[in-house]
C-alpha positions as CSV (number, residue, x, y, z in Angstrom):
1,X,0.3,-0.2,0.1
2,X,1.0,3.8,-0.1
3,X,2.6,4.3,3.3
4,X,5.5,6.4,4.2
5,X,7.4,3.4,3.3
6,X,6.4,3.6,-0.1
7,X,6.9,7.2,-0.6
8,X,10.2,7.8,1.0
9,X,11.5,4.4,-1.7
10,X,10.3,6.5,-4.5
11,X,11.9,9.7,-3.4
12,X,15.4,7.7,-2.8
13,X,15.1,5.5,-6.0
14,X,14.5,9.2,-7.8
15,X,17.5,11.2,-5.7
16,X,19.6,8.2,-6.3
17,X,19.1,8.2,-10.0
18,X,19.9,12.3,-10.2
19,X,23.1,11.9,-8.5
20,X,23.8,9.2,-10.6
21,X,23.4,10.8,-14.2
22,X,25.3,14.2,-12.1
23,X,28.1,12.6,-11.5
24,X,28.1,11.4,-15.2
25,X,28.3,15.0,-16.4
26,X,25.7,18.8,-16.2
27,X,23.8,17.7,-18.8
28,X,23.1,13.9,-17.9
29,X,21.4,15.1,-14.3
30,X,17.8,13.8,-15.6
31,X,19.4,11.2,-18.1
32,X,19.3,8.5,-15.6
33,X,15.9,9.4,-14.0
34,X,14.5,9.1,-17.7
35,X,16.2,5.7,-17.8
36,X,15.6,4.2,-14.9
37,X,11.8,5.6,-14.8
38,X,11.2,4.0,-18.1
39,X,12.2,0.4,-17.1
40,X,9.6,0.7,-14.4
41,X,7.0,1.7,-16.7
42,X,7.5,-0.9,-18.7
43,X,7.7,-4.0,-15.9
44,X,4.7,-2.0,-14.5
45,X,3.0,-2.4,-17.9
46,X,3.7,-5.4,-19.4
47,X,3.2,-7.2,-15.3
48,X,0.1,-5.2,-15.1
49,X,-2.1,-7.2,-12.6
50,X,-5.6,-6.8,-14.7
51,X,-4.3,-9.0,-17.1
52,X,-5.5,-12.8,-18.3
53,X,-2.6,-14.8,-19.4
54,X,-4.3,-18.2,-20.1
55,X,-8.2,-19.2,-21.0
56,X,-8.5,-20.7,-17.4
57,X,-6.6,-18.2,-14.9
58,X,-7.7,-15.6,-14.8
59,X,-6.0,-12.0,-13.5
60,X,-2.3,-14.8,-12.8
61,X,0.6,-12.8,-14.5
62,X,2.7,-14.8,-15.9
63,X,6.1,-14.0,-18.5
64,X,4.1,-15.4,-21.1
65,X,0.9,-13.9,-22.5
66,X,-2.3,-15.9,-24.3
67,X,-0.9,-16.7,-27.7
68,X,2.3,-14.3,-26.8
69,X,0.5,-11.6,-27.7
70,X,0.5,-8.6,-24.8
71,X,-2.8,-6.5,-24.9
72,X,-2.9,-3.3,-26.7
73,X,-3.6,-0.9,-23.9
74,X,-0.3,-2.8,-22.5
75,X,1.5,-2.5,-25.3
76,X,1.4,1.5,-25.9
77,X,2.4,1.7,-22.3
78,X,5.2,-0.6,-22.8
79,X,6.2,1.2,-25.9
80,X,6.3,4.6,-23.9
81,X,8.7,3.4,-21.0
82,X,11.0,1.7,-23.8
83,X,11.5,4.8,-26.4
84,X,12.5,6.9,-23.2
85,X,14.3,4.6,-22.1
86,X,15.8,3.7,-24.9
87,X,16.5,7.8,-25.9
88,X,18.3,8.2,-22.2
89,X,20.6,5.1,-23.0
90,X,21.6,6.5,-26.6
91,X,21.8,9.8,-24.9
92,X,24.4,8.6,-22.3
93,X,25.9,6.2,-24.5
94,X,26.7,9.5,-27.0
95,X,27.7,11.6,-24.1
96,X,30.5,9.7,-23.6
97,X,31.4,8.2,-26.8
98,X,30.4,10.5,-29.1
99,X,29.4,13.7,-27.7
100,X,29.9,15.7,-31.4
101,X,27.1,13.4,-32.5
102,X,24.9,15.4,-29.8
103,X,26.0,18.2,-30.9
104,X,24.6,17.6,-34.5
105,X,22.3,20.1,-36.0
106,X,19.3,18.4,-37.2
107,X,17.2,21.4,-38.4
108,X,17.1,24.9,-37.7
109,X,13.2,26.8,-36.1
110,X,13.5,30.9,-36.9
111,X,17.2,30.6,-37.2
112,X,17.9,28.8,-34.1
113,X,20.1,25.7,-34.7
114,X,18.3,22.1,-33.0
115,X,20.8,19.6,-32.0
116,X,19.9,16.0,-31.2
117,X,20.1,16.3,-28.0
118,X,17.7,19.6,-28.2
119,X,15.7,17.5,-30.4
120,X,15.3,14.3,-28.2
121,X,14.6,16.8,-25.5
122,X,11.4,18.5,-27.2
123,X,10.2,15.0,-28.3
124,X,10.1,13.1,-25.1
125,X,8.1,15.8,-23.1
126,X,4.7,15.2,-25.4
127,X,5.5,11.5,-26.1
128,X,5.9,11.0,-22.4
129,X,3.1,13.6,-21.7
130,X,0.6,11.2,-23.8
131,X,1.7,8.0,-22.1
132,X,0.8,9.8,-19.1
133,X,-2.7,10.8,-19.8
134,X,-3.8,7.7,-21.8
135,X,-2.5,5.7,-18.8
136,X,-3.9,7.2,-16.1
137,X,-7.1,8.4,-17.4
138,X,-10.3,6.2,-18.3
139,X,-10.2,6.0,-21.8
140,X,-10.9,4.0,-24.1
141,X,-8.2,2.0,-25.0
142,X,-6.1,3.0,-21.9
143,X,-6.4,3.4,-18.0
144,X,-4.5,0.6,-16.9
145,X,-3.2,2.5,-14.2
146,X,-5.8,4.7,-13.4
147,X,-6.1,3.7,-9.9
148,X,-3.3,4.6,-7.8
149,X,-4.0,2.4,-5.5
150,X,-4.1,-1.2,-7.1
151,X,-1.4,0.4,-10.0
152,X,1.2,2.5,-7.6
153,X,4.2,1.5,-9.8
154,X,2.9,2.2,-12.6
155,X,0.9,5.3,-11.8
156,X,3.4,7.3,-10.5
157,X,6.1,6.2,-12.4
158,X,4.6,7.7,-15.7
159,X,4.1,10.8,-13.5
160,X,7.5,11.2,-12.1
161,X,8.8,10.4,-15.8
162,X,7.2,13.0,-17.2
163,X,8.8,15.6,-14.8
164,X,12.0,14.0,-15.4
165,X,11.2,14.8,-18.9
166,X,10.5,18.1,-18.0
167,X,13.7,18.8,-16.3
168,X,15.5,17.6,-18.8
169,X,13.9,19.5,-21.3
170,X,14.2,22.7,-19.0
171,X,17.9,21.9,-18.6
172,X,18.7,21.9,-22.5
173,X,16.6,25.5,-23.0
174,X,18.9,26.7,-20.1
175,X,22.2,25.3,-22.4
176,X,21.1,26.5,-25.4
177,X,20.6,30.1,-24.2
178,X,23.6,31.8,-25.5
179,X,23.7,35.6,-25.2
180,X,23.4,38.1,-22.6
181,X,20.6,39.7,-23.8
182,X,18.2,36.2,-23.6
183,X,19.3,35.6,-20.5
184,X,18.1,38.9,-18.8
185,X,14.8,39.3,-20.9
186,X,14.2,35.4,-19.9
187,X,10.7,35.2,-18.4
188,X,10.7,33.7,-14.7
189,X,7.4,33.2,-15.1
190,X,6.8,30.6,-18.0
191,X,7.8,27.6,-17.0
192,X,5.7,27.8,-13.7
193,X,2.8,29.1,-16.3
194,X,3.1,26.1,-18.5
195,X,3.1,23.5,-15.4
196,X,0.0,25.6,-14.1
197,X,-1.9,25.1,-17.2
198,X,-0.7,21.7,-17.6
199,X,-2.4,21.5,-14.3
200,X,-5.4,22.8,-14.9
201,X,-5.9,20.7,-17.8
202,X,-5.6,17.7,-15.9
203,X,-8.2,18.9,-13.2
204,X,-10.5,19.6,-16.5
205,X,-9.9,16.2,-17.8
206,X,-10.7,14.7,-14.1
207,X,-14.1,16.4,-14.0
208,X,-15.1,15.8,-17.0
209,X,-13.7,11.5,-16.7
210,X,-15.8,11.7,-13.4
211,X,-17.7,8.5,-13.2
212,X,-21.1,9.4,-12.3
213,X,-20.7,11.9,-15.0
214,X,-21.9,14.7,-12.6
215,X,-21.6,17.7,-15.3
216,X,-22.7,15.9,-18.1
217,X,-26.1,14.8,-16.5
218,X,-26.6,18.2,-14.8
219,X,-28.3,18.6,-11.5
220,X,-31.0,16.8,-11.8
221,X,-29.0,13.6,-11.3
222,X,-26.7,14.7,-9.3
223,X,-27.3,11.9,-6.0
224,X,-23.7,13.6,-4.1
225,X,-24.9,17.4,-4.4
226,X,-21.2,18.3,-6.0
227,X,-23.1,19.1,-9.3
228,X,-21.9,23.3,-8.0
229,X,-18.8,22.6,-6.7
230,X,-17.9,21.1,-9.6
231,X,-19.5,23.8,-12.1
232,X,-17.1,26.5,-9.9
233,X,-13.9,24.3,-10.5
234,X,-15.0,24.2,-13.8
235,X,-15.3,27.1,-14.7
236,X,-12.0,27.9,-12.5
237,X,-9.4,25.7,-14.2
238,X,-10.8,27.2,-17.5
239,X,-9.6,30.4,-16.4
240,X,-6.9,29.6,-15.3
241,X,-5.9,28.2,-18.4
242,X,-7.1,31.0,-20.5
243,X,-4.4,33.0,-18.2
244,X,-1.5,30.5,-18.7
245,X,-2.4,30.6,-22.5
246,X,-2.5,34.2,-22.3
247,X,0.9,34.3,-20.9
248,X,2.4,32.3,-22.9
249,X,1.4,32.8,-26.3
250,X,1.9,36.5,-26.2
251,X,5.3,37.7,-25.4
252,X,4.8,40.7,-23.9
253,X,1.7,40.1,-21.7
254,X,0.6,43.4,-19.7
255,X,1.7,43.0,-16.4
256,X,-1.2,44.4,-14.4
257,X,-3.2,41.2,-15.6
258,X,-1.0,38.9,-13.7
259,X,-1.0,41.1,-10.5
260,X,-5.2,40.8,-11.0
261,X,-5.4,37.6,-11.9
262,X,-2.5,35.6,-9.8
263,X,-4.1,36.4,-6.5
264,X,-7.3,35.9,-7.2
265,X,-7.1,32.3,-9.0
266,X,-5.1,31.3,-5.7
267,X,-7.9,32.1,-4.0
268,X,-10.0,29.8,-6.2
269,X,-7.8,27.1,-6.1
270,X,-7.7,27.2,-2.1
271,X,-11.7,27.0,-2.0
272,X,-11.2,24.0,-5.2
273,X,-9.1,22.4,-3.1
274,X,-11.3,22.3,0.0
275,X,-14.5,21.7,-1.9
276,X,-12.9,18.7,-4.0
277,X,-10.6,16.5,-1.6
278,X,-12.1,16.9,2.0
279,X,-15.7,16.0,2.0
280,X,-16.3,12.5,1.5
281,X,-18.6,12.5,-1.5
282,X,-16.4,14.7,-3.4
283,X,-15.1,13.5,-6.6
284,X,-11.0,14.1,-5.6
285,X,-11.4,12.7,-1.7
286,X,-8.9,9.6,-2.8
287,X,-5.6,9.8,-4.2
288,X,-5.8,10.4,-8.1
289,X,-5.2,12.3,-11.2
290,X,-7.7,14.9,-9.7
291,X,-6.5,14.8,-6.1
292,X,-2.5,15.2,-7.3
293,X,-3.5,17.9,-10.0
294,X,-6.0,19.9,-7.3
295,X,-3.0,20.2,-4.7
296,X,-0.3,20.9,-7.8
297,X,-2.6,24.0,-9.1
298,X,-3.1,25.2,-5.6
299,X,1.3,25.4,-4.9
300,X,1.6,26.7,-8.2
301,X,-0.8,29.5,-8.1
302,X,0.7,30.5,-5.1
303,X,3.9,30.1,-6.5
304,X,2.7,32.5,-9.0
305,X,1.5,35.1,-6.6
306,X,4.9,35.3,-5.0
307,X,6.6,35.4,-8.2
308,X,4.5,38.0,-9.6
309,X,4.2,40.7,-6.3
310,X,7.4,39.2,-4.0
311,X,10.3,39.2,-7.0
312,X,11.7,42.0,-7.8
313,X,11.4,43.7,-11.8
314,X,12.3,41.1,-14.0
315,X,12.0,42.7,-17.3
316,X,14.3,46.1,-17.7
317,X,15.6,46.3,-20.9
318,X,18.3,49.3,-19.5
319,X,20.1,46.7,-17.4
320,X,20.0,44.5,-20.0
321,X,22.1,46.6,-22.1
322,X,24.2,47.5,-19.6
323,X,24.8,43.7,-18.8
324,X,25.5,43.3,-22.5
325,X,28.1,46.4,-22.8
326,X,29.7,45.4,-20.0
327,X,30.7,42.0,-21.4
């Protein structure tokens, strides 16, 4: 079961993989995490407890499946973990034996060269994100890790794999910055806004994927009395997603919008966490995508308030010019 020992073991595993990668080079700090977690995803998908391996022994997990065919929804998750693990292993091999191969420019985007190393980092994020969504939501052809209580290893490994891929992409983006002006004008809110947008989308999907279809059926069929709370949360995550997209799409968003929106959203997410996770009848009262996404969104909303209202001003073009001229 999920207890202190379980989570501490995962934390130790995660940190040990990071330290192993850091010891092999600054750009490999997340590579061993991706490799190790990819292996865990493969094993969790292959030995999924819901598999039927023989015509008479349902739910018994053997090494060989009936007719040597792995069910499609397990095969997809195996592919997600295997591809991520292979690319991580290939990255490490190149960093040791063929460093120049990683720096090979594959193509250019807006006159910015994209090396093989950066292309792999970019590819891994949507590849693993799609696997996390398909594997942990009750969608057709997926959902083998939808219940953390029974598939804890698969559930946490696929989401931690996505976190490791995002961290790896962030490290690559920082390494790709080549001039002082880009560093001076880098928006400190973008990474938090992207994560905030992603958390909002996950909560939105969890609300719409509710087993009793509270929103789709309407108030008249709401046996748990949660229709109002679900509508409130639905409006909140839609506004949050709009604010995240507004900031990420516009190169120079109005500072006043962020200053007004971030504290209001933080209070809104605080209320959503209360109504969705504390009541026994609430849809997110047990561990799952919605439960974790609500608290990630709550944490990020207050982090955005701190960055917008408590951090010193970030965009100061004269200061950036001074830095460049001094260099």
